[in-house]
C-alpha positions as CSV (number, residue, x, y, z in Angstrom):
1,M,-217.4,-33.7,80.1
2,I,-216.4,-35.9,83.1
3,I,-215.5,-39.5,82.7
4,E,-216.2,-41.3,86.1
5,H,-214.1,-44.2,87.3
6,H,-216.7,-46.8,86.3
7,E,-216.8,-45.4,82.7
8,L,-213.0,-45.5,82.2
9,H,-213.2,-49.1,80.9
10,E,-214.9,-47.7,77.8
11,Y,-211.6,-46.0,76.9
12,L,-208.9,-48.0,78.6
13,P,-208.2,-51.7,78.8
14,H,-206.5,-51.3,82.2
15,R,-208.1,-52.7,85.3
16,H,-207.2,-52.9,89.0
17,P,-204.4,-52.8,90.2
18,F,-203.0,-51.2,87.1
19,L,-205.6,-48.6,86.3
20,L,-203.8,-45.6,87.7
21,I,-206.3,-42.8,87.2
22,D,-209.5,-42.4,89.2
23,R,-211.5,-40.2,86.8
24,I,-211.1,-37.6,84.0
25,V,-212.5,-34.3,85.1
26,E,-212.0,-32.3,81.8
27,I,-211.6,-33.6,78.3
28,E,-211.6,-31.8,75.0
29,P,-211.2,-34.0,71.9
30,Y,-207.8,-33.6,70.1
31,K,-206.8,-30.9,72.6
32,S,-206.4,-31.8,76.3
33,A,-207.5,-33.9,79.3
34,V,-207.2,-33.6,83.0
35,A,-207.3,-36.6,85.3
36,I,-207.3,-37.2,89.0
37,K,-205.4,-39.9,90.9
38,N,-206.0,-40.1,94.7
39,V,-203.0,-41.8,96.2
40,T,-203.9,-43.9,99.2
41,G,-201.7,-45.7,101.7
42,S,-203.1,-49.0,100.5
43,E,-201.6,-48.8,97.0
44,Y,-200.0,-52.2,96.1
45,F,-196.6,-50.7,95.5
46,F,-196.0,-48.9,98.8
47,P,-194.9,-51.9,101.0
48,G,-191.9,-52.3,98.8
49,H,-191.3,-48.7,97.6
50,F,-190.0,-47.8,100.2
51,P,-190.5,-49.7,103.5
52,G,-191.1,-47.0,106.2
53,K,-191.0,-44.1,103.7
54,P,-193.6,-44.8,101.0
55,V,-193.1,-42.9,97.7
56,M,-195.1,-43.5,94.5
57,P,-192.7,-44.8,91.8
58,G,-192.1,-42.2,89.2
59,V,-192.6,-44.6,86.4
60,L,-196.2,-45.1,87.6
61,I,-196.8,-41.3,87.6
62,V,-195.7,-41.4,83.9
63,E,-198.0,-44.4,83.3
64,A,-200.9,-42.4,84.8
65,M,-200.1,-39.7,82.3
66,A,-200.0,-42.2,79.5
67,Q,-203.4,-43.7,80.5
68,T,-204.9,-40.2,80.5
69,G,-203.5,-39.6,77.0
70,A,-204.7,-43.0,75.8
71,A,-208.2,-42.2,77.1
72,L,-208.1,-38.8,75.3
73,A,-207.0,-40.4,72.0
74,I,-209.8,-43.0,72.1
75,Y,-212.4,-40.4,73.3
76,S,-211.3,-38.2,70.3
77,N,-211.7,-41.2,67.9
78,P,-214.9,-43.1,69.1
79,E,-214.6,-45.4,66.2
80,K,-211.4,-46.8,67.8
81,K,-213.2,-47.9,71.0
82,G,-211.7,-51.2,72.0
83,A,-208.4,-50.5,70.3
84,L,-205.2,-50.6,72.4
85,T,-203.0,-47.5,72.6
86,Y,-199.3,-48.2,73.0
87,F,-196.4,-46.1,74.3
88,A,-194.2,-45.1,71.4
89,G,-191.9,-42.8,73.2
90,I,-191.1,-41.0,76.4
91,D,-188.9,-37.9,76.4
92,N,-187.8,-35.1,78.6
93,T,-189.2,-36.7,81.8
94,R,-188.4,-34.9,85.0
95,F,-189.4,-35.7,88.6
96,K,-189.6,-32.7,90.8
97,K,-191.1,-33.9,94.1
98,P,-192.1,-37.2,95.6
99,V,-195.7,-38.3,95.7
100,I,-196.7,-39.9,99.0
101,P,-199.9,-41.4,100.5
102,G,-202.6,-38.9,100.9
103,D,-201.6,-36.8,97.9
104,T,-204.1,-36.1,95.0
105,I,-202.4,-36.0,91.6
106,R,-203.9,-33.7,89.0
107,I,-202.6,-34.9,85.6
108,E,-202.8,-32.4,82.7
109,L,-202.3,-33.6,79.2
110,E,-202.0,-31.3,76.2
111,V,-202.0,-32.6,72.6
112,I,-198.9,-31.4,70.7
113,R,-199.7,-33.3,67.5
114,A,-202.3,-35.9,66.6
115,K,-202.0,-37.6,63.2
116,S,-204.4,-40.5,62.7
117,R,-202.9,-43.2,64.9
118,V,-199.8,-41.3,66.2
119,W,-200.2,-38.9,69.1
120,K,-197.6,-36.6,70.8
121,M,-198.6,-35.1,74.1
122,K,-197.1,-33.0,76.9
123,G,-198.0,-34.3,80.4
124,Q,-197.7,-32.5,83.7
125,A,-198.6,-33.9,87.1
126,F,-199.3,-31.6,90.1
127,V,-200.0,-32.1,93.8
128,E,-201.6,-29.0,95.4
129,N,-200.6,-26.9,92.4
130,V,-196.9,-27.9,92.7
131,L,-195.4,-29.6,89.6
132,V,-194.2,-33.1,90.6
133,C,-193.5,-34.6,87.2
134,E,-193.5,-33.6,83.5
135,S,-192.9,-35.7,80.4
136,D,-193.4,-35.6,76.6
137,L,-195.2,-38.8,75.5
138,M,-195.8,-40.4,72.2
139,A,-198.6,-43.0,71.7
140,V,-199.8,-45.1,68.8
141,I,-203.4,-46.4,68.5
142,E,-203.5,-49.9,67.1
143,D,-205.2,-50.7,63.9
144,K,-208.3,-52.8,64.4
């Protein structure tokens, strides 16, 4: 199953400029998801981070992982469509290499534990098969 950019709004409340994934290319309920983010030179954050040497802020890479995880959680629980998914924890985050304009980030999320509303996931982000960031994420799906 592929979730194209125009379909992401069914699973995520985020919109431009804060929707940080372009599409989901693989998704398996309660197990895993893979998303793609094409990093362009026109991203809103590059003029200030950093002038003359643009680098994607690491916190936004982690946010892209979180958005991938939130989409996976809602996709796995279709009855929760429209519910918000909140960060509940971020652990063991490491940044390995800068992400710059022209890079394509492949975000891989694996479910460690999913209990009703609380999800724990392992995220990894790659550029050209090189690990650029990894993090353990916890999310909570709101009660509707």
